[in-house]
N, C-alpha and C positions, 0 to 999 in steps of 0.2 A: 300744814296738816291739821285737820279739825281737832284731832285728839290732843295735839300739843296745845292748841289755843284753848281748848276746854280745860286742860290742866292748869294753864297759866291763870285763867279767869278764876278757877276754883281756889288756887293757892292764894292769889292776891285778896280774894274776897273773904276767905275763911281762916287763913292761918292765924291771924291775930285774934279772931273770935274763939277759936278752939283752944289755942295755946297749950299750956302744959296740963290742963285739966282732962284732956282726952287721953285715955290710956288703953282703950280697946277699940275694936272696929267690928262692924257687923260681918258675920261670916257668910255673906251672900255669894252666890255663884252665878256665873254667866258663861258666855262662849265667845270665841273669835272665829269668824269664817274667813278663810283664805280664798279669795277669788282668783281665778286663772291659775290655780295650782297646776304644776306640771306632773304628768304621769311618772310614777316611779321615784319621785323626789320625796325626801324625808323632811317633815316640818316640825320644828321645836318651838315651844312657847316658854319663855323665862319671865317670871314675875319679879321685877326689879323693885318696884315701889308697892307697898301695901296701901290700899285705899281705905280711908276712914270717912264714911259718909256723914254729911251734915244732918241728913234725915234718914234714919235707918229704914223707914218705911218706903222711902223713895230715893234710892241712891243716885238716881239720874239727876237730882238737883245739885249734885256737886259734893265736894268734901276736900279733905287734905290727904297728904301722902307722907309715908315714912319709908325709909330704905328698908327693904325686907331683911329679915334676920340673917339669912344665909349669905348676904353680901356685906352686912355691917361690920363683921370682924375681920374682913379680908383686906381692909385698907383701900378698897376700891373707890376711886374718885374720878370725876369727869368734869370737864369745863362746862358741860351742859347743865349741871346742877351743883348746889351746895347743900349741906345739912346744917341746920341751926343747932343751938344748944339743947333744945328739947328733942332733937332727932328728926325734925320735920324737914322735908325736901323743899328747897327754894330754887326756882328757876328765874333767872333775871331776864328782863325784856330783851336785852341785846343778844342773849343766847337763844332766843326763841326763833330759830331759823331751821329750815329743812336741812341745811348743811350741818349745823351743830347736832341736830337730832340723828342724822345719818351716821356721823362720827361716833355719837354716843352708842347707837345700836351696834356698830362694828366693835367698839371697845368692850361692850358687854359680852358679845359672842366670843371674842378672843380670850377674855378673862374666864368665862365659863369653861372653855376648853382647857385652858392652862390649869385651872383649879379643879377640873373634873366636877363641876357643879351640875347636878341633874336638872333636866328640863322639867317644868311643871306639867307639860303635856307634850306628847310625841305621836305623830301619825304619818303614814305614807300614803301619798295620793295614788289611788287605784286607776285613775284616768285624768285627762285634762279637764279642768272645771273647778267647782267649789269644793273645799275641804273644810269640815267642821272640827274645831278643837273645842270640846265641850267640858262642862263641869269645872270651870276655872274660877277660883276665888277672885273676888273683885280686886283689881289692881292695875298697875301700869306695866305692860308687857313688851318685851322685845321678841319678835318672831323671826326665826331664820329658817333657811332651807338648805338642802344638800347641794344646791347650786352655789352655795358658799357665801352669800351675802345676807345681811339683815333685810328681811322683807319689809318690816315696818315696826314702828313703836306706837302704841296707842293704849287707851283705857277701855276696859269692858265693864260697863255699868248699865244694864247687865250684859248687853251683847254688842259686838263690834264687828265691822267688816274691814278687812285690809286687802290689798292686792299684791299678787306676786309681780314684782317689777323686773325680775331678771329673766333673760332669755337663756335657753339651754345652749351651751357652746357646742360647736361641731368641728369636724375634721374631715378633710377630703384628701385623697391620695391618688397620685398619678405616676406613670412610668413611661419612659421614652423608648420607642422602637428605633433600632440602629443608632445608638447613642454615639455622639462625638465626645470623647473624654476631654477635649480641650475647650469645649464650648457649652458647658452645662447651663450657662445663663442665657443661651440662645436657642434652647431646644423647644420642640413642640411635644407636649406630653399627651399620652392616652389616659383615659379614665380607667378605673380599676376593673371594669367588666371586660375590657379588651385584652389587657395584659400585653406581653411582648414575646418575641422569639429571639434567641441568641445562640452564638457559638461559644463553646468553652474557651475561656480566656478573654471574652469580650467584656468591655466596660458598659455598665447599665446606669443610667441617670434616673433619679427619683425626685419627686416633688410632693411635699406634704403641706397643705394649707390649713392652718388652725385659726378658727374664729374665737377669740377670747372676749369675754363680756365684762364691762365695767362693774366693779363690785364683786366679781368672782374671786375665789380664793383657791389656793392649793393646786394650781394648774401644773400638770406634768404630762409631756408627750412621751409615750413609750413606743419604741420601734424595735422589732425583732426580725431576724432572718433565719431561714432554714440553712443547713450546713452546706448546701450547694452554692451559696452566695457569700462573698467575703467583702465586708464593709471597708471602704477607704475612709478611715477616720479623719484624715486631713481634708477631705472634701466637704465636710459638714459646715454649712453656712446658714445664717438667718437674716431675713429682712422684715421690717415692720411697716405697716401702713400708717401708723401714727408715731412720729418720732418722739421718743421718751415716754411713751405710754406704758411700756413694760420693758423689762430687761431679762435676758436669759442667763441662767447660771452656767457654770462649766458642765458640759455634758459628761455623763457617767456611762462609759462603754461597758455594757453587760449583755449577756445572752446573745452573743453574735449580733449585737445591735447597739442601741443607745437609749438613754433617758435624758430628757432636758426639762428642768424645773424652771417655771417662770414666776416672777414676782407678781403680786396682785395688780392688774392693770387699772390705771386711773381713767381710762376711756376704752370704748370698744376698739379692739385692735385686731388686725389680721397679721399673723406671723407666717411667712413663707419659708419653709425649711427645704434646702436642697442638699443632696448628697449622692455619692456614687458607690457602686459595688461591682465586684467582678464575679462572673459565672466561673466556678472552679471545677476541678476534676471529680468532686463529690456530687455534682448535679444529677438530679433524677432525669432520666432520658425517656422520651416518648418514642413508641415504635413508629408513629407517623403523625402528620399534622392533625389529622382528624381522629386520632386515637390517643387522647390525653390520659395519662395516669393521674391518680388523685394526689394532691399535695405536692405539686411540682414547684420547687425553688420559689418559696413564698416569702414575700416581705409584708409584714403586718404592722400597722400603726393604729394607735388609739390615744385618746386624751383622758387622763384622770383629773377629777376636779372635786371641789367641795369636800364632802366626807367620803372619799374613796369611791365616788360614782364614776363610771366609765362610759364613754361614748361607744357607739357601734364600732367594732373592730373593722378597719378597712384593709383589704389585702390586694396585692397584685401577684400574678403568677408569671414566671419567666420559663418558657418552654424551650427545650432543645431536643434534637431528633436524631434518629439513626437511619442508616442506609445500608442495604445489602447489595453486594455485587456478585454476579454469577459469571464465571468464565467457562466457556464450553467450546467443543469442536463444531465449526460452522457446517461442515458437510454431513454431520450426523444428526438425523432427525430425533434421536433419543437424547440429544444435548449431553454428550459425554463430557463430564467435567475435566478441566485442565488445571493442573497444578503449576506453580512456579511462574505465573504471570505477575509482573510487578507494575504498580501504578503509583502516581502521585495525585493529590487532590488540591485544587486551588479555588478559593472563594472568588467568584467573578467580581463581586462588589469590592473586593480587597485584593485584587490580583497582584498589586505591587508588593504585597507582603510575601509572595512566593508560596511554595507548597506548605501545607499544614504539617505539623509535627504530631507524632502519635506515641502513646504508650501501647504496649502489646500484651495481651493476656497470655498466661502461661501456656495455653494450648495453641497460641498463634492464630486464633480464629477471630479475635475481636480487637479492633484498633480504636482507641479513644483519643480525641483531640487533647493536646496538652500545650501548655505555655513553654515547656522546656525546649529551648532552642537546640539542645544537644541530642534530643530524641530523634528517632528515625522519621524520614519523610516518605519512605517506601512502604506500601502495603502489598503483601504477597499472598497469592491464593495457595490453599493447601490442597490435599487430595480430592476434596469434594468440590473444588473450584470456587469456593465461596469466601467472602470477606464481609464482616459486619463492621461498619464505621459508626461511632457514636460521638455525639456532641456537636452536631451541625445546626446551623441556622436555617430558617425557612428562606433559603436563597438558592441561586444557581451556582453550580460548581463545574470547573473543568476537570474531567477525569481523564488523565493522560496515561497511556500504556508506555512504559519505558523499557521493559524487557518482556519479550514474548516467550512462551513456553518453547522448549527445544523442538525444532522442525516446523515452527509456525511463524507466520508473518505478524508484525505489529498491525493493529487495526488501521484501516486506511482513512478513517474519518478525520476531517479537519474542521476546527471551530476557531473563528477569528484567526489569530496568528499561531494557534497551537496545533501541531501535527499529531496524528495518532491519538486523537482526543474526542471524547463524547461530552456534550453539555447535559448535565444532570440537574433537574429541577426538584429539589427536596420537597417543595410545596405539594407536588402531586405524584411523587415517586417513592415507593417503598423498596422495590427491587429493580436494579438495572442489570440487563443482560448484555454481555460482551462476547460475541462469537469470534473465534479465530480461525482463519483459513490455513490450509497446509502451505508450507513454504516451498519454493523452487529448489530442487536438489542439484548440487554440483556433480560433475562426472567423478567416478570412483574406479579403483583397480578392478579389472575384469570387464569393464565396459569399453567404450570407445577410447578411453584413456587419452594418451598424448598423440595418437596417430593423426588425428585431424590437424594438429598443429604442424606435423611434418609435411603433410600434403600441401597445406596452404603455403608453407615456407618454400617448398620446392617450386610451386607454380610461380611464386614471386621472383625466384632466382632466374627461371627460364625466361620470364617476361623481360627481366632486366638485361639479360644477355642479348636477346633478340633486338631490343631497343638500341643497344650499343653497336651491333653489326650494321643495322639499318642506318644509323647516324653516320658511321665512318664511310659507308658507301656513298652516301649523299654528299659528304664533304669532298670525297675524291673526285666526283664528277664536277 
């Protein structure tokens, strides 16, 4: 770094000449331009060494340095420099390295935060590009940004340029459609713009990829879920692209989600976070696939870094749907509703699990999918012939009629191996209509009654007697 080399040359050439006789310094001012500043980031300049020019008319010729007053009583020391008996700063040749300077800058920033030492200049970049920190008293400065790391250390006599060396960290979030709870490490995830669909009780797998930058500080991932999702805390795992480059602290489970704080990485590192949640009975339900309500079952993640700067909040939405069923008389063009028809519903993609279980609203008109294995599997039409079922995936379902209304036949449809069944596609169906035909009535008192049975029985007896006579005659002959 040219600023460091300039400092070393100045110190070696002038410290012995100036000695103890120098007690003041010229109050010149200059500037530091931060090149490649990042939009929205806050930049702070701390003057650590005061500059005492050898030629007050031309400070660019060099000079000596003293530790600035606001640092001198704090006991702040660093391997990068020492202070002699007269208070002058001395930097040894072996410590004149970029590594030592970077460590020095980081220590300055950490100390300034711990002791709440005010910066000599502060500004926020309004856009990507150059940022001017002006009206700075001559000295040796450490400049940092809200990206969390020291940008540079250098001298302004009168002006200096430094570069933002840190990239802005970022975070990406994905969710899996039709998650397999046993294979979270083998899933294929969708990006946040696509989201997913699920049935209440279904497990949903998530993946958050965080790109942490070397030199960054105060990294923390914040993840929250709306009340329709229940986090499985035991499913939370992390993997790192660079072994040992960073470590994760114990997650703090808050706000129906979690926070994970990472130590400052020693290299650029990608952290992949995976976890699962379950869609529960509090899920927001859409009326149909193409009629989505706002704010449905949202999982949000973002990264906090530096001085409480936040990345863009990334979200995924999990949609679940409802289906209406209408039962009516088939022979009636007015579709007279029929009560007391009973059905079961089976997800075709998970048929081995059997009929879904439901909680029932107090008026008996709405059935919501539940994980409770003791809940009913029967959905029953009321006087208006309708049922509303909530909490379904964007899948196909077997709708099986198990009990027909009195005097009616079960529907005759057959799907796969399921009798009395319709196949309902939630992806394109809002209302499914189920007509019932009238049943065949048995004989009753006042009609033909049992007479027919007597007639048939008599004829059989006569035929039997005739056969016996004919047979005996034939045997006699």
